N, C-alpha and C positions, 0 to 999 in steps of 0.2 A: 504494500500500500504506500509506504513512504517513497519508494523509488518511483512509482507511477505518479504520485502527487508532485514529486520533485521534477519529473520530466514535463508534466503539464505546466508547472510554474515557469520552468526554464523556457518552454516554447512561447509562453506569453511574453517573457522578457525579450527573447530574440525578436519577436514580432515588433515590439515597441522600438527596439534599437535600430532595426533596419528601415524604419519609416523616415529617418532623417533624409531630407531632400539632398540628393547627390549634387545637383547643379548649384546649390547655394554654398558649397564648400570649396575651399582652395585645394589645389592639387594634392598636397601632402595629406590633407584630411580625407580626400576622395580615396586614396589608397588605403587608409586606415579603415574607412567604412566599407570598402570593397572586401577587405579581409573579414570584417564582421558579417557581411552578407554571405560570404562563402562558408564561414563557420556555421551560420544559421541554416544554410541549405544542407550541409552535412548532417546537422542535428535533426532537421525535419525529415531527411531521407533515411537516416540510419537508426536513430534512437527513438524518435517519437512514435513510429509504428508499433513499438513494443508496449505502449501504454494500454491500448485496447485489450490486448491479451492479458496483461496484468490485472486490469480492473475486472475482466470477465472471470479470471481465476478467483479473485477475491470474492466476487459475488456468488460463486458456486461453492465456496467452502462452508464447512460446518460453522454455525454461528455461536457455538457454545461459549467461546471466550468473549464474544461481543455482547452476549445476553446476560453475563454474570452481573450480579448486583453486590454492592459493597456489604450489605447486611448478611450475605451468605458466608462471609469469612469470619 
């Protein structure tokens, strides 16, 4: 669950970071943001697809630990 949530949060951050308008930046900043965009593309293509499987696995598991109540201890 933690890894899936982390990947979802990272995807959100990558999306926000790559929205910086490239035309408004000077040449050195363009190179920096092109690197950010390439890293985001890698993440979206290689890591983010794992999230759906992780959440599906979590949803299909036994809920015993999630349904525990403090009073039972």
